[in-house]
C-alpha positions in Angstrom: -40.7 -29.8 -10.1 -37.8 -31.4 -11.9 -35.6 -29.5 -13.9 -32.4 -30.3 -16.2 -29.5 -28.0 -16.3 -27.7 -28.4 -19.5 -24.1 -27.8 -20.6 -23.6 -24.0 -20.9 -21.8 -22.0 -23.5 -19.2 -20.1 -21.1 -17.8 -17.8 -23.8 -16.1 -17.7 -27.1 -18.8 -19.7 -28.8 -17.7 -23.0 -27.0 -18.8 -26.2 -28.7 -17.7 -28.6 -25.9 -16.1 -28.6 -22.6 -14.7 -31.3 -20.3 -16.3 -31.5 -16.9 -12.9 -31.2 -14.9 -14.6 -32.0 -11.7 -18.0 -32.1 -9.7 -18.4 -29.8 -6.9 -21.7 -31.2 -6.0 -23.0 -35.0 -5.6 -26.4 -36.6 -5.7 -28.5 -35.7 -2.8 -27.0 -32.4 -2.3 -29.4 -29.5 -1.8 -28.1 -26.4 -3.4 -29.1 -22.7 -3.8 -29.1 -20.5 -6.9 -25.3 -19.5 -7.8 -23.9 -22.4 -5.7 -20.9 -23.7 -7.8 -21.8 -26.9 -9.6 -18.8 -28.0 -11.6 -15.4 -27.0 -12.9 -15.6 -26.8 -16.8 -12.6 -26.9 -18.9 -12.7 -25.7 -22.5 -9.7 -24.8 -25.0 -9.1 -21.4 -23.3 -10.7 -21.5 -19.8 -10.8 -23.4 -16.8 -13.5 -22.0 -14.5 -16.7 -22.8 -12.2 -20.2 -22.8 -13.4 -23.0 -21.9 -11.1 -26.6 -23.2 -10.5 -29.6 -21.6 -11.8 -31.8 -23.3 -9.7 -32.4 -24.1 -6.1 -33.3 -27.4 -5.0 -31.9 -31.1 -4.6 -29.8 -32.9 -7.2 -31.4 -36.3 -8.1 -28.8 -37.1 -10.9 -25.7 -36.4 -12.5 -25.7 -37.4 -16.1 -21.9 -37.7 -16.7 -18.6 -38.4 -14.9 -16.0 -36.2 -14.2 -13.5 -36.1 -17.0 -16.3 -36.6 -19.5 -16.1 -34.2 -22.6 -19.7 -32.8 -23.2 -21.3 -30.9 -25.7 -22.9 -27.6 -25.4 -26.6 -28.3 -24.5 -26.1 -31.7 -23.4 -27.8 -32.7 -20.1 -25.7 -32.3 -16.9 -27.8 -32.1 -13.8 -31.3 -33.1 -12.9 -32.9 -31.0 -10.2 -35.7 -31.5 -8.0 -37.0 -28.3 -6.4 -39.1 -25.1 -6.6 -37.8 -24.1 -9.9 -36.7 -20.7 -8.7 -33.9 -19.0 -10.6 -33.2 -18.6 -14.2 -33.8 -21.0 -16.9 -30.8 -23.8 -17.4 -30.0 -22.2 -20.7 -29.2 -18.9 -18.9 -26.6 -20.5 -16.4 -23.3 -18.5 -16.5 -19.6 -19.1 -15.3 -18.6 -18.1 -11.9 -18.0 -14.3 -11.7 -14.3 -13.6 -11.6 -13.2 -11.5 -8.6 -11.5 -8.3 -9.0 -7.7 -8.7 -9.1 -6.1 -6.4 -6.7 -2.6 -4.6 -7.5 -0.1 -7.3 -6.5 3.8 -7.5 -6.5 5.0 -10.0 -9.1 7.9 -12.3 -8.5 10.0 -13.9 -11.1 8.5 -16.9 -13.0 7.3 -19.0 -10.1 4.3 -18.0 -8.4 4.7 -17.3 -4.7 1.7 -16.8 -2.4 1.3 -15.5 1.1 2.9 -17.5 3.7 0.5 -19.0 6.2 0.7 -18.0 10.0 3.1 -20.4 12.1 0.7 -21.3 14.6 -1.0 -24.7 14.6 -4.6 -23.1 15.2 -5.7 -19.7 13.8 -7.9 -18.2 16.8 -11.1 -16.7 15.4 -10.0 -13.2 16.8 -6.4 -13.2 15.1 -7.8 -12.7 11.6 -10.5 -11.0 9.6 -13.1 -13.6 8.8 -16.0 -14.2 6.4 -18.5 -16.9 7.1 -18.5 -20.4 5.3 -21.9 -21.5 4.9 -22.7 -25.2 4.8 -19.0 -26.2 4.4 -18.8 -24.0 1.3 -15.1 -22.5 0.9 -13.5 -20.3 -1.5 -10.9 -21.9 -3.8 -9.8 -22.1 -7.4 -10.1 -25.4 -9.5 -6.5 -25.9 -9.2 -6.7 -25.8 -5.4 -9.7 -27.9 -5.0 -8.2 -30.6 -7.4 -5.0 -30.8 -5.4 -7.1 -31.0 -2.2 -9.3 -33.9 -3.5 -6.0 -35.7 -4.8 -4.5 -35.6 -1.4 -7.5 -36.1 0.7 -7.6 -32.7 2.4 -10.8 -31.4 3.7 -10.8 -27.6 2.8 -13.2 -26.7 5.3 -10.5 -27.3 7.9 -7.6 -25.2 6.2 -7.0 -21.7 7.0 -7.2 -19.5 4.1 -4.9 -16.5 3.5 -5.8 -15.5 0.0 -7.8 -12.4 -0.8 -11.5 -12.5 -0.2 -10.9 -15.5 1.9 -9.6 -17.6 -0.9 -7.6 -20.7 -0.1 -4.4 -20.6 -2.0 -2.5 -23.8 -3.3 0.2 -23.1 -0.6 -2.6 -23.1 2.2 -3.3 -26.6 0.9 0.1 -27.8 0.7 1.0 -26.5 4.1 -1.8 -28.3 5.6 -0.7 -31.4 3.9 2.7 -31.2 5.2 1.3 -30.3 8.7 3.2 -27.0 8.7 0.4 -24.8 8.1 -2.4 -23.2 10.0 -5.8 -25.0 10.6 -9.1 -23.8 11.6 -10.1 -25.1 15.1 -13.4 -27.0 15.1 -15.0 -24.3 17.3 -14.2 -21.9 14.5 -15.0 -24.1 11.4 -17.8 -21.8 10.2 -15.2 -18.7 9.5 -12.6 -18.3 7.0 -9.7 -15.8 7.0 -9.8 -12.8 4.6 -6.0 -11.9 4.3 -4.0 -10.4 1.5 -1.8 -12.5 -0.7 1.8 -11.4 -0.7 3.0 -11.8 -4.4 2.2 -13.1 -7.6 4.3 -14.2 -10.7 4.9 -12.7 -14.1 4.6 -16.4 -15.3 3.5 -19.6 -13.7 4.7 -23.0 -13.8 3.3 -26.3 -12.8 3.4 -26.7 -9.0 4.9 -30.5 -8.7 7.2 -32.5 -10.4 5.6 -34.6 -13.1 4.9 -38.2 -12.2 5.9 -41.2 -14.3 3.2 -42.2 -16.8 2.3 -45.1 -18.9 -0.5 -46.1 -21.0 -3.0 -44.1 -22.7 -5.2 -41.0 -21.4 -7.8 -38.7 -23.3 -6.4 -35.4 -24.1 -7.8 -32.4 -22.3 -9.8 -29.8 -24.3 -7.1 -27.5 -23.9 -4.3 -30.0 -25.0 -6.7 -30.9 -28.0 -7.0 -27.1 -28.9 -3.2 -26.5 -28.6 -2.6 -29.6 -31.0 -5.3 -28.7 -33.3 -4.0 -24.9 -33.6 -0.3 -25.9 -33.6 -0.8 -28.4 -36.3 -2.9 -26.0 -38.5 -0.5 -23.3 -38.2 2.5 -25.4 -38.9 0.9 -26.7 -42.1 -0.8 -23.9 -43.3 1.6 -20.8 -42.5 5.0 -20.7 -43.8 7.2 -20.0 -41.0 10.6 -18.3 -40.9 12.5 -17.5 -37.8 15.0 -14.9 -37.0 17.7 -15.6 -34.3 19.5 -12.6 -32.8 20.9 -11.3 -29.4 21.1 -8.0 -27.8 23.2 -6.6 -25.2 21.1 -5.2 -22.4 23.2 -3.8 -19.7 21.6 -0.4 -20.0 18.3 -2.3 -19.7 19.3 -3.8 -16.6 20.8 -0.5 -15.1 17.2 1.4 -16.0 15.5 -1.7 -14.2 17.8 -1.4 -11.1 17.2 2.2 -10.9 13.5 2.1 -11.1 12.9 -1.1 -9.3 12.4 0.6 -5.9 10.1 3.2 -7.6 7.9 0.4 -9.0 7.5 -1.4 -5.6 6.5 1.6 -4.0 3.3 1.4 -6.4 3.2 -2.3 -5.7 4.5 -3.2 -9.0 7.6 -5.7 -9.7 9.4 -4.4 -12.8 10.2 -7.2 -15.0 12.2 -7.5 -18.3 8.9 -9.0 -19.8 7.2 -5.7 -19.3 10.2 -3.9 -21.3 9.9 -6.2 -23.9 6.1 -5.9 -24.5 6.4 -2.3 -24.6 9.1 -2.2 -26.9 7.2 -4.7 -29.1 4.0 -2.8 -29.1 6.1 0.2 -30.0 7.5 -1.5 -32.8 4.0 -2.6 -34.1 3.2 1.2 -35.0 6.0 1.2 -37.4 5.7 -2.2 -38.8 1.9 -2.8 -38.7 2.5 -5.9 -41.2 3.7 -7.5 -37.8 0.3 -6.6 -36.3 -1.8 -8.1 -39.1 -2.7 -11.4 -40.3 -3.7 -13.2 -43.5 -7.0 -14.4 -44.3 -6.7 -16.8 -47.3 -10.3 -17.5 -47.5 -11.0 -14.0 -48.5 -7.3 -13.2 -49.9 -7.2 -10.3 -47.8 -4.7 -8.9 -45.2 -6.5 -8.0 -41.9 -5.2 -5.2 -39.8 -6.9 -5.1 -36.5 -7.9 -2.1 -34.3 -5.4 -1.8 -31.5 -2.1 -3.5 -30.7 -3.0 -6.1 -28.2 0.2 -8.4 -27.0 -0.3 -12.0 -25.8 1.8 -13.2 -23.0 2.2 -16.9 -23.0 1.8 -18.5 -19.7 2.6 -22.0 -18.4 0.1 -23.2 -15.9 -0.7 -26.8 -14.4 -3.7 -26.6 -16.7 -1.9 -26.0 -20.0 -0.6 -23.1 -21.8 -2.8 -20.0 -21.9 -2.1 -16.6 -23.7 -3.9 -13.7 -21.7 -3.6 -10.6 -23.4 -2.5 -6.8 -22.7 -4.9 -4.8 -24.7 -3.8 -1.6 -26.4 -0.4 -2.3 -24.8 1.1 0.6 -27.1 -1.1 3.1 -24.8 0.4 2.0 -21.6 3.4 2.7 -19.5 5.9 -0.1 -18.5 5.0 -0.1 -15.0 1.3 -0.5 -16.0 2.1 -3.5 -18.4 4.2 -5.1 -15.7 1.2 -4.8 -13.4 -1.1 -6.2 -15.8 1.1 -8.9 -16.6 1.3 -10.1 -13.4 -2.4 -9.9 -12.6 -3.2 -11.8 -15.9 -0.5 -14.7 -14.9 -2.1 -15.2 -11.6 -5.8 -15.3 -13.0 -4.3 -17.9 -15.9 -2.9 -20.0 -13.2 -6.0 -19.8 -10.9 -8.4 -20.6 -13.7 -9.8 -17.2 -13.5 -9.1 -15.8 -17.1 -12.4 -14.4 -19.0 -13.0 -14.3 -22.6 -12.4 -10.7 -22.9 -8.5 -11.3 -21.6 -8.0 -14.7 -23.1 -8.2 -13.7 -26.7 -7.8 -11.1 -29.3 -4.0 -10.9 -29.2 -2.3 -9.4 -32.5 1.2 -10.6 -31.7 2.5 -12.7 -28.8 5.8 -13.1 -26.5 6.8 -16.5 -25.5 9.5 -17.0 -22.7 11.6 -19.8 -22.2 14.5 -17.7 -20.6 12.8 -18.7 -17.2 14.0 -22.1 -18.0 17.3 -21.2 -19.0 16.7 -21.7 -22.7 18.2 -19.7 -25.6 16.9 -19.7 -29.2 13.9 -21.7 -30.3 11.4 -21.7 -33.3 8.1 -20.6 -31.6 5.0 -21.4 -33.6 2.7 -18.3 -34.7 -0.7 -18.1 -33.0 -3.8 -18.2 -34.8 -4.7 -14.7 -36.5 -1.3 -13.4 -36.1 1.7 -13.0 -38.2 4.6 -13.1 -35.7 5.4 -14.3 -32.4 8.6 -13.2 -30.4 10.5 -15.7 -28.4 12.7 -14.7 -25.2 15.7 -16.6 -24.2 17.8 -16.1 -21.1 20.2 -13.2 -20.4 23.6 -14.5 -20.0 27.1 -12.9 -19.5 29.2 -13.4 -22.7 32.4 -11.8 -24.2 31.9 -9.3 -26.7 33.7 -6.6 -28.7 32.4 -3.1 -27.9 32.5 -0.1 -30.0 36.1 0.7 -28.8 37.3 -2.7 -30.2 37.7 -4.0 -26.6 36.8 -7.5 -25.5 34.5 -7.0 -22.5 31.8 -8.9 -20.7 28.3 -8.4 -22.2 24.9 -9.1 -20.9 23.3 -10.8 -24.1 19.5 -11.4 -24.4 18.4 -14.0 -26.7 15.6 -13.4 -29.3 13.8 -15.4 -31.7 11.1 -13.7 -34.3 9.1 -16.2 -36.1 6.9 -14.5 -38.8 4.5 -15.5 -41.7 6.5 -15.5 -44.9 3.1 -14.9 -46.7 2.9 -11.5 -45.4 6.3 -10.4 -44.0 9.5 -10.7 -46.1 12.8 -11.4 -44.8 14.2 -7.7 -45.0 10.9 -6.3 -43.2 11.3 -8.7 -40.4 15.1 -8.1 -39.8 14.6 -4.3 -40.1 12.0 -4.7 -37.3 14.2 -6.9 -35.3 17.0 -4.3 -35.5 14.7 -1.6 -34.2 13.4 -3.9 -31.4 17.2 -4.5 -30.5 17.9 -0.7 -30.2 14.9 -0.1 -27.7 16.0 -3.0 -25.6 19.8 -2.2 -25.8 18.9 1.2 -24.5 15.4 1.9 -23.1 15.8 5.5 -23.5 14.6 4.9 -27.1 11.2 3.8 -25.7 10.7 7.2 -24.2 10.8 8.8 -27.7 7.9 6.5 -28.8 4.4 8.3 -29.1 
């Protein structure tokens, strides 16, 4: 019985997606829920699963092709078991466990130093027919470097291979699975995650023309539209944050006891969410088609995350109702999911205001572009030691955090924006003010 699997809508009303890579080939025999391909659209990069059992007789498109939803992808010859092709769903996202974030660059668990991992040395999970657990970025890196993932020992949660596992295998410094143990995979906890993520390797020299990915097309389309249609104004400020730094240092160990790395981003997100209660226009957006101002239900802070696959903005929902520790933990988990291509539509959209951080790259002030269906975006710069004049009129060394607030002038006037910025600076200067927020 021949069945045709068509391009599914993986969420958010997707119209098209790119076949980032095929995980199967013609002639493969697969079962229901086996991974077929990595699909990349303007928000997500994730695996899609097979609705059928049977043998693959045809792949309709090559990897790298942008395909409309409903277009044929794969021809199956099998028993027809499973759901209809239209019911195919993206791969389920594994539950993200509490993890300890590290600043900026994602740091995963170090692999064992032995050249070969004995079967008895680790908890194992079966690998069936050469299948391995690995995120799209890991599979892509392995393919580019001709690494057989079935020979690499995994250190990630649920037996997932991490990017460091493959890199260590490539360099000959990591653990490998002995041939006699090739049907098992380790199940070990990853050690740390990042608040934000950055590309893992230096960019290669490029020349010529290449097609834009769906993510890059979406970014280009949205940014062009926002700059053309939204009158941006940006305020530039800085705030002395020595008390904030001292507060973080005091509670750093308390946070670590709860498996949380306390970050400055968490403080800023909490302060910004508190600010939205007093300045609801900053949490709204303009609908020019209906000549209305839209005030959403809830305060949802987007955190811009740079990944090898593009810029993603996972969202801390109802941030005003969460503690600083809870926000720090959630930001770390969302950053890992963004980097691993595991964001789902519920956390990849719906932000009402966004934070973009270039301080990690030692940036200062900039003019961040307001996201769609938002009225403001806060840019964070670096914290630098600078001479300042204190309240006593003395010249002292201060720790100055750079802030850039872009706002939609159709909705927000300059006086309102500056008043909001002043309140934000007060909370960041002395985090005790955050404790007074309800």
